[in-house]
C-alpha positions as CSV (number, residue, x, y, z in Angstrom):
1,K,-21.7,-6.3,-16.5
2,G,-21.3,-4.0,-18.8
3,F,-19.5,-6.8,-21.1
4,E,-22.0,-8.8,-20.7
5,A,-24.8,-6.9,-21.1
6,L,-23.0,-5.9,-24.8
7,A,-22.6,-9.3,-25.6
8,A,-26.4,-10.3,-24.6
9,A,-27.4,-7.2,-27.0
10,G,-25.4,-8.3,-29.4
11,W,-23.2,-5.8,-30.1
12,T,-19.9,-7.6,-29.5
13,R,-19.5,-11.6,-30.1
14,R,-16.4,-11.7,-27.3
15,R,-15.6,-10.5,-24.1
16,P,-12.2,-8.8,-23.2
17,R,-10.0,-11.1,-20.7
18,M,-9.6,-9.2,-17.3
19,A,-6.7,-7.7,-16.0
20,A,-6.6,-6.2,-12.3
21,A,-3.9,-3.4,-11.1
22,E,-3.3,-4.0,-7.3
23,I,-1.0,-3.0,-4.6
24,Y,-1.6,-6.0,-1.8
25,G,-2.3,-8.8,-4.2
26,S,-5.2,-10.6,-2.4
27,L,-6.4,-11.2,-6.3
28,G,-3.6,-13.2,-7.2
29,R,-3.2,-14.9,-4.4
30,A,-6.3,-15.7,-5.1
31,L,-5.9,-16.7,-8.3
32,A,-2.9,-18.7,-7.3
33,G,-4.9,-20.5,-5.1
34,G,-7.7,-22.0,-6.9
35,G,-10.5,-21.2,-4.6
36,D,-12.9,-18.3,-4.0
37,A,-12.5,-16.6,-1.2
38,V,-10.4,-13.6,-1.6
39,L,-7.9,-13.5,1.7
40,E,-7.0,-10.0,3.4
41,A,-3.2,-9.9,2.1
42,P,-0.7,-8.6,4.5
43,K,-0.1,-4.9,4.5
44,T,3.9,-4.5,3.6
45,H,3.8,-1.0,2.8
46,D,2.1,2.7,3.0
47,T,1.2,3.2,-1.0
48,I,0.6,6.2,-2.5
49,A,-2.3,4.7,-4.8
50,V,-5.2,5.0,-1.9
51,S,-8.3,4.7,-3.9
52,I,-7.1,0.7,-4.6
53,G,-5.1,0.7,-1.2
54,A,-7.5,-1.8,0.0
55,T,-5.9,-4.8,1.5
56,R,-8.5,-7.5,0.3
57,S,-10.3,-6.7,-2.9
58,T,-14.1,-8.4,-3.8
59,Y,-15.4,-11.9,-4.6
60,Q,-17.1,-10.3,-8.0
61,A,-13.3,-9.0,-9.1
62,L,-11.8,-12.6,-8.6
63,A,-14.7,-14.4,-10.7
64,A,-14.6,-11.2,-14.0
65,L,-11.3,-13.1,-13.4
66,R,-11.6,-15.8,-13.8
67,A,-14.5,-16.0,-16.1
68,S,-12.6,-13.9,-18.6
69,G,-9.7,-15.8,-18.2
70,G,-7.5,-13.1,-16.6
71,A,-5.0,-11.8,-14.1
72,A,-4.2,-9.9,-11.1
73,R,-0.9,-7.9,-10.5
74,S,0.5,-6.0,-7.7
75,A,2.2,-2.5,-8.3
76,G,4.8,-0.5,-6.4
77,N,5.1,2.9,-5.6
78,D,8.0,3.3,-7.7
79,E,6.3,1.8,-10.7
80,L,3.2,3.8,-10.1
81,S,5.4,7.1,-9.5
82,E,7.2,6.6,-12.5
83,W,3.8,6.0,-15.1
84,E,2.4,9.6,-13.7
85,A,6.1,10.8,-14.5
86,R,6.2,9.2,-18.0
87,L,2.5,9.8,-19.0
88,A,2.6,13.6,-17.8
89,R,6.1,14.1,-19.2
90,T,5.6,12.3,-23.2
91,E,1.2,12.8,-23.0
92,G,0.8,15.5,-21.3
93,L,-1.8,13.9,-19.0
94,W,-1.8,13.6,-15.3
95,F,-3.7,10.9,-13.3
96,E,-3.5,9.7,-10.0
97,A,-1.1,7.3,-9.0
98,S,-4.7,4.6,-9.2
99,S,-5.3,4.8,-12.8
100,V,-1.8,4.6,-13.5
101,A,-1.8,1.2,-12.1
102,P,-3.3,-0.8,-15.2
103,L,-0.5,0.4,-16.8
104,A,2.0,-1.3,-15.1
105,A,0.2,-4.1,-14.5
106,I,-0.2,-4.2,-18.7
107,R,3.6,-3.9,-18.8
108,Q,4.6,-6.9,-16.5
109,L,1.6,-9.3,-18.4
110,R,3.8,-8.0,-21.5
111,E,6.6,-8.6,-20.1
112,A,5.9,-12.2,-18.7
113,G,4.4,-12.9,-22.5
114,A,0.7,-12.7,-20.5
115,I,-0.2,-10.2,-23.5
116,G,1.6,-10.5,-27.0
117,A,3.1,-7.7,-28.6
118,D,0.4,-6.8,-31.0
119,A,-2.7,-7.5,-28.4
120,R,-4.8,-4.3,-28.2
121,V,-5.7,-3.2,-25.0
122,V,-7.7,-1.2,-22.8
123,A,-6.2,0.8,-19.8
124,V,-9.2,2.2,-18.0
125,A,-7.9,5.6,-15.9
126,T,-10.1,7.0,-13.8
127,A,-9.0,10.1,-11.7
128,A,-6.9,12.9,-12.8
129,G,-3.9,13.9,-11.2
130,L,-6.1,16.4,-9.0
131,K,-7.9,13.7,-7.3
132,D,-4.7,13.2,-4.8
133,P,-1.8,15.4,-6.2
134,A,0.4,15.0,-2.8
135,P,2.5,12.2,-4.3
136,A,3.3,14.0,-7.5
137,A,3.9,17.4,-5.0
138,A,6.4,15.2,-3.2
139,R,8.0,14.1,-6.8
140,Q,7.6,17.2,-8.4
141,G,9.2,19.9,-5.5
142,E,8.3,23.8,-5.4
143,V,6.4,24.8,-8.5
144,P,7.0,27.9,-9.6
145,V,4.9,30.2,-9.7
146,V,4.5,31.9,-13.1
147,P,3.4,35.3,-14.0
148,P,0.1,35.4,-16.3
149,S,2.0,35.7,-19.4
150,I,2.7,33.7,-22.9
151,D,6.3,34.9,-22.6
152,A,6.6,34.0,-19.0
153,A,5.6,30.3,-19.1
154,I,7.7,30.0,-22.2
155,D,10.8,31.5,-20.0
156,T,9.4,29.0,-17.0
157,L,9.6,25.9,-19.4
158,R,12.8,26.8,-20.7
159,N,14.7,28.0,-17.2
160,V,13.3,25.3,-15.0
161,Y,12.0,22.6,-16.7
162,G,14.2,22.5,-19.7
163,F,11.4,22.5,-22.2
164,L,11.3,24.1,-25.5
165,A,15.6,25.2,-25.3
């Protein structure tokens, strides 16, 4: 809707191609099947991306993908955990598992050649890790208690995490 409004206002001449990141694949199946129905997908596993963990997406999402020539990709727990950890390690950002799902989808689409290496891509990440900290906490283990001083913080980063070595 937002991109339609931008085009109607004359602020953009083209709409982006949309991609959906999902867990169980209802949109991907609907796109492949060609119909207008988004059917329930089998729940094959539990997901750490609880806010996008529905087994059926919406007709509106399917319509947006079709109208833009888009695609849908599914992401599993290992891939989501990898992206959570990677962004924390390389960018200092902590996103909820559902918010890193677009990055997993983008990587899959790039690897499949559906997104070119020089294409401009925007991922919408709407939730910080504090929204659902359990997946990261399970991977992280016990979080050290650090006394409130710069020296203690630096010592912890160096001795516990191997940073600043």
